[in-house]
C-alpha positions in Angstrom: 20.1 19.8 27.2 16.6 20.7 25.9 15.2 18.5 23.1 14.1 19.7 19.7 10.4 20.6 19.3 8.3 20.7 16.2 8.2 24.3 15.0 6.4 24.0 11.7 4.3 21.4 9.8 3.8 21.4 6.1 1.3 19.1 4.3 1.6 19.2 0.5 -0.8 17.4 -1.7 0.7 16.1 -5.0 -0.6 14.3 -8.1 1.3 12.0 -10.5 0.4 10.1 -13.6 -1.3 6.8 -13.1 -2.0 4.2 -15.9 -5.5 2.8 -16.5 -5.1 -0.1 -14.2 -8.3 -2.2 -13.9 -9.8 -3.7 -10.7 -13.0 -4.9 -9.1 -14.4 -1.4 -8.6 -13.4 0.2 -11.9 -10.2 1.7 -13.2 -7.5 4.0 -11.9 -7.9 7.6 -12.8 -5.2 9.4 -14.9 -3.7 10.9 -11.7 -3.0 9.4 -8.3 -2.9 11.6 -5.2 -0.6 11.6 -2.3 0.2 14.0 0.6 3.8 14.7 1.7 4.1 15.6 5.4 7.0 17.7 6.6 7.8 18.1 10.3 10.4 20.9 10.9 12.0 21.4 14.3 13.4 24.4 16.0 16.9 22.9 15.7 16.6 22.8 11.9 15.8 19.1 11.3 13.2 17.8 8.9 11.2 14.6 9.1 9.1 13.2 6.2 5.9 11.2 6.0 3.5 10.3 3.1 -0.1 9.3 3.0 -3.4 9.5 1.0 -4.6 12.9 -0.3 -8.3 12.8 -0.8 -10.1 15.9 0.4 -11.5 14.5 3.6 -8.1 13.0 4.6 -6.3 16.3 3.8 -8.7 18.1 6.1 -7.8 15.7 8.9 -4.1 16.1 8.2 -4.4 19.9 8.2 -6.2 19.9 11.5 -3.4 17.9 13.1 -0.7 20.1 11.4 -2.2 23.2 13.0 -2.1 21.6 16.5 1.3 20.0 16.3 3.9 22.9 16.7 5.5 22.7 20.1 5.2 18.9 20.3 8.1 16.7 21.2 8.8 14.4 18.2 9.8 11.6 20.6 6.5 11.6 22.4 4.6 9.3 20.1 2.0 8.4 22.7 1.3 12.1 23.1 1.1 12.4 19.3 -1.6 9.8 19.2 -3.5 11.5 22.0 -3.3 14.8 20.0 -4.5 13.1 16.8 -7.4 11.5 18.6 -8.3 14.7 20.3 -8.2 16.8 17.1 -10.2 14.1 15.2 -13.0 14.5 17.8 -13.0 18.3 18.1 -12.2 19.7 14.7 -12.8 17.1 12.0 -15.4 14.9 13.5 -15.3 11.3 14.6 -16.1 8.3 12.5 -14.4 6.1 10.0 -12.8 6.6 6.6 -12.8 5.0 3.1 -9.9 4.8 0.7 -10.4 3.9 -2.9 -13.7 2.2 -2.5 -12.3 -1.0 -1.1 -10.6 -0.1 2.2 -13.0 1.1 4.9 -12.0 1.6 8.5 -14.2 2.4 11.5 -11.8 5.0 12.9 -9.6 7.4 10.8 -7.2 7.9 13.8 -4.6 5.3 12.6 -4.5 6.6 9.0 -4.1 10.2 10.2 -1.6 9.3 12.9 0.6 7.2 10.6 2.4 9.9 8.4 3.1 12.1 11.5 4.6 9.0 13.3 6.7 8.2 10.3 7.9 11.7 10.1 8.7 11.8 13.8 10.7 8.6 13.5 12.5 10.1 10.6 13.4 13.1 12.8 14.5 10.8 15.6 16.8 8.9 13.3 18.2 12.0 11.8 19.0 13.5 15.2 20.6 10.2 16.4 22.4 9.6 13.2 20.8 6.1 12.7 18.3 4.6 10.2 14.7 4.1 11.1 15.2 0.4 10.9 17.5 0.7 14.0 14.7 2.5 15.9 12.4 -0.5 15.1 14.8 -3.0 16.6 17.4 -3.3 13.9 17.4 -4.6 10.3 17.4 -8.4 10.0 17.9 -8.2 6.2 20.0 -5.9 4.1 17.6 -6.1 1.1 13.8 -6.3 1.0 12.3 -8.4 -1.8 9.2 -7.1 -3.6 6.7 -8.8 -5.9 6.0 -7.6 -9.4 2.4 -6.2 -9.4 0.6 -7.1 -12.6 -2.7 -5.5 -13.7 -5.2 -5.9 -16.5 -5.1 -2.5 -18.2 -6.1 -0.5 -21.2 -3.4 0.7 -23.6 -4.0 4.2 -22.4 -6.6 6.4 -20.7 -9.4 7.4 -23.1 -8.5 10.7 -24.7 -4.8 10.3 -23.8 -1.9 8.7 -25.7 -1.1 5.0 -25.1 1.3 4.5 -22.3 4.6 2.7 -22.5 3.1 -0.5 -21.0 0.4 -1.0 -23.6 -2.7 -3.1 -23.3 -3.0 -6.2 -21.0 -6.4 -7.8 -21.4 -5.5 -11.4 -22.4 -3.3 -14.1 -20.8 -0.7 -13.5 -23.5 -0.6 -9.7 -22.8 -0.4 -10.3 -19.0 2.6 -12.6 -19.6 4.3 -9.9 -21.8 3.7 -7.4 -19.0 5.3 -9.8 -16.5 8.4 -10.2 -18.8 8.8 -6.5 -18.7 8.5 -6.4 -14.9 11.0 -9.2 -14.5 13.4 -8.0 -17.1 13.3 -4.4 -15.8 13.3 -4.9 -12.0 14.3 -8.5 -11.5 11.2 -9.5 -9.5 11.3 -13.1 -8.1 7.5 -13.3 -7.6 4.4 -12.0 -9.4 1.0 -10.9 -8.3 -2.0 -10.4 -10.6 -4.8 -8.0 -9.7 -7.9 -9.8 -10.6 -11.6 -9.2 -10.2 -11.8 -7.8 -13.7 -12.8 -10.8 -15.9 -14.7 -14.0 -15.1 -12.6 -16.3 -12.9 -11.9 -18.9 -15.6 -10.2 -16.2 -17.6 -8.1 -15.0 -14.7 -7.1 -18.6 -13.9 -6.0 -19.0 -17.5 -3.8 -15.9 -17.0 -2.2 -17.4 -13.9 -1.6 -20.7 -15.7 0.0 -18.9 -18.5 2.3 -17.1 -16.0 3.1 -20.5 -14.5 4.1 -21.8 -18.0 6.2 -18.7 -18.6 7.8 -18.6 -15.2 7.7 -22.2 -13.9 9.6 -21.6 -10.7 8.2 -18.2 -9.7 5.8 -17.8 -6.8 2.4 -16.4 -8.1 -0.5 -14.7 -6.4 -4.0 -13.7 -7.5 -6.0 -11.0 -5.9 -9.6 -10.5 -7.1 -10.5 -8.1 -4.2 -13.6 -10.2 -3.2 -15.0 -10.6 -6.7 -16.0 -14.3 -6.1 -18.6 -16.2 -4.1 -17.5 -18.8 -1.6 -18.4 -21.5 -4.0 -16.4 -20.0 -6.9 -13.5 -19.3 -4.6 -13.3 -23.0 -3.7 -13.4 -23.9 -7.4 -10.6 -21.5 -8.2 -8.6 -22.8 -5.2 -9.0 -26.4 -6.4 -7.9 -25.4 -10.0 -4.9 -23.3 -8.8 -3.7 -25.6 -6.0 0.0 -26.0 -6.4 0.1 -23.1 -8.8 -0.3 -20.0 -6.5 1.5 -19.4 -3.2 -1.7 -17.8 -1.9 -5.1 -16.4 -3.0 -5.7 -12.9 -1.7 -9.2 -11.9 -0.7 -11.1 -14.2 -3.1 -14.4 -13.5 -1.3 -15.5 -10.6 1.0 -15.5 -10.7 4.8 -14.0 -12.8 7.6 -16.9 -15.2 7.5 -16.7 -15.7 3.8 -12.9 -16.2 3.9 -13.3 -18.7 6.8 -15.7 -20.7 4.7 -13.2 -20.8 1.8 -10.3 -21.6 4.2 -12.2 -24.5 5.6 -12.5 -26.1 2.1 -9.0 -25.7 0.7 -5.4 -26.0 1.7 -4.4 -23.1 -0.5 -3.4 -20.3 1.9 -5.6 -17.2 1.9 -4.2 -13.7 2.3 -6.0 -10.5 3.0 -5.8 -6.7 2.9 -9.6 -6.2 3.0 -11.2 -8.1 5.9 -8.3 -7.7 8.3 -7.0 -4.1 8.2 -7.2 -3.1 11.9 -6.3 -4.7 15.2 -9.9 -5.4 16.1 -10.2 -7.6 13.0 -7.5 -10.0 14.2 -9.4 -11.9 17.0 -12.4 -13.0 14.9 -10.2 -13.8 11.9 -7.8 -15.9 14.1 -10.7 -17.6 15.9 -12.3 -18.7 12.6 -9.0 -19.5 10.8 -10.1 -17.1 8.1 -6.7 -16.1 6.8 -3.2 -17.5 6.8 -1.3 -14.5 5.5 -1.9 -10.9 6.7 -0.8 -8.0 4.5 0.4 -5.2 6.7 0.3 -1.6 5.6 1.6 1.1 7.9 -0.6 3.7 6.3 -3.7 1.9 7.5 -2.5 0.1 10.6 -1.3 3.2 12.4 2.4 3.7 11.5 5.6 1.7 11.8 5.6 0.7 15.4 2.0 -0.5 15.4 2.8 -2.5 12.2 5.8 -4.0 14.0 3.3 -5.0 16.8 1.2 -6.6 14.1 4.3 -8.6 13.1 4.6 -9.9 16.6 1.0 -10.9 16.8 1.1 -12.8 13.5 4.3 -14.5 14.7 2.6 -15.6 17.9 -0.4 -17.1 16.0 1.6 -18.6 13.2 0.3 -16.4 10.5 2.3 -15.4 7.4 3.0 -11.8 6.9 3.4 -9.7 3.7 2.9 -6.1 2.9 0.1 -4.3 0.9 0.8 -1.4 -1.5 -1.2 1.4 -2.9 -0.1 3.9 -5.5 2.8 5.5 -3.6 5.9 7.6 -3.9 9.5 7.3 -2.5 8.8 8.5 1.1 6.3 5.6 1.5 8.7 3.1 -0.2 11.5 4.1 2.2 9.2 3.6 5.2 8.0 0.2 3.8 11.6 -0.9 3.3 12.7 0.0 6.9 9.6 -1.7 8.4 10.1 -4.8 6.3 13.8 -5.0 7.1 13.1 -4.8 10.9 10.2 -7.3 10.9 11.8 -10.8 11.2 8.7 -12.8 10.2 7.8 -10.7 7.1 9.0 -13.4 4.8 6.7 -13.0 1.8 7.9 -10.5 -0.9 6.1 -7.2 -0.4 3.7 -5.6 -2.9 4.6 -2.4 -4.6 3.1 -0.1 -7.3 6.5 1.6 -7.7 7.3 0.5 -11.2 4.0 2.0 -12.5 4.9 5.5 -11.6 7.1 7.8 -13.7 7.6 10.7 -11.2 8.7 11.0 -7.6 9.4 13.6 -4.9 12.5 12.1 -3.4 16.0 12.7 -4.7 17.6 10.0 -6.8 20.4 7.7 -5.6 18.9 5.9 -2.6 15.9 3.8 -3.7 16.4 1.4 -6.6 15.3 -2.1 -7.5 17.9 -4.7 -8.2 17.1 -8.4 -8.3 13.5 -7.5 -7.3 14.6 -6.0 -4.0 15.5 -2.7 -2.5 18.6 -2.2 -0.3 17.7 -0.8 3.1 18.8 2.8 3.3 21.7 3.2 5.7 21.5 7.0 6.1 20.0 8.6 9.1 16.2 8.5 9.4 14.4 7.2 6.4 17.5 7.9 4.4 15.7 9.9 1.6 15.5 13.6 0.9 13.0 15.7 -0.9 13.6 16.9 -4.4 12.0 20.4 -3.9 11.7 21.0 -7.6 9.9 17.7 -8.2 7.6 18.4 -5.1 6.7 21.7 -6.6 5.9 20.3 -10.0 3.7 17.5 -8.6 1.9 20.0 -6.3 1.2 22.2 -9.4 -0.1 19.0 -11.1 -2.4 18.4 -8.1 -3.8 22.0 -8.4 -4.4 21.7 -12.2 -5.4 18.0 -12.7 -8.9 18.3 -11.3 -8.8 15.0 -9.3 -9.6 15.5 -5.6 -10.3 11.9 -4.5 -9.8 8.4 -5.7 -13.0 7.4 -7.6 -12.3 4.3 -9.7 -16.0 3.5 -10.1 -17.0 7.1 -11.0 -14.2 7.3 -13.6 -15.2 3.9 -15.1 -18.8 4.9 -15.4 -17.7 8.0 -17.3 -16.4 5.6 -19.9 -18.8 2.6 -19.5 -22.0 4.1 -18.0 -23.5 0.7 -17.1 -20.5 -0.5 -15.1 -21.2 -2.2 -11.7 -18.5 -3.0 -9.2 -17.7 -6.7 -9.4 -17.6 -7.5 -5.6 -19.1 -11.0 -5.2 -20.2 -10.9 -8.8 -18.9 -14.4 -9.8 
């Protein structure tokens, strides 16, 4: 019996509302961008993927989409060869940057990832099994997530205040945390730092500890501190945080901090590709790696990362960017099938108010999401919602994530805070 072949590929950029969440390089724009990838087969099946949607990345995706019809969705090695070849011929080689904080030397993994996820979705739908089964089987029925706290304005300038309100003080951060915990049941909390001087952010973490004495806490300033300041913060927050994430930039800087503290250090900035692992492991620079299938090259390569961290005794969690339900489903299947991913995963999901997947599969209960049991990713597109968010993409005027540019339109003298303190 002949196997299905990919007959048509559709890449749809979408936009959805995003609150004014502050970070080391500025503030989130009023709209976040994503791209939904659809792989259709000649047998009538559909596989879904999701990824970034800045203009440069969309050009790469479109080049692959044009070359993909006729491909076997089971041939993932061939898919990677195709992506690599198209990257060289039609889009140009070189790296890529996402959001001003994530830079990779090669864009192949980030281009390959949504097509690989969609291929695995197709495989699961054809076999009648969930994607987690294709990754070795689920070792947990539910995947825990961490409540993701942000300093934020009450609303975007020129827009109405959002439902979350302002969070610029420790008391307001605690109020935001109560809303997260009460609404989604999260059992751990992470604060995005790098916005205020470290003593203020330490005070916010200490206020969270007072409000939630048993809850694991994390602080991520995205490399806002020097090595010396990182060590001071680690000393102050020892026994308060379960880990510090990227307190200072670079593998060498992280290694210097790690040598002076017993507080575990996590990263999604200095170790975001396979080639970063050997030097980081050799220098004992990080103790927890945050995986991200969008960056690391899909679900299978992220599962390989899980095996490598297991061999070297590193902890494993999962990074999040502003995402929709297709990505959340992929994250849940990957986390369910990765035995040593024992830290709660990050997610931006509570911050969004719109989605492109049909209701009824993905929901938070007790801070976790049940692993979808339907075939493939287990989620289906809401075509009306997809159309609405594509129309919003066309009309919103945002074409790439530019937190610093947007911040400077509001505060002209703003300078990114990397290594500022």
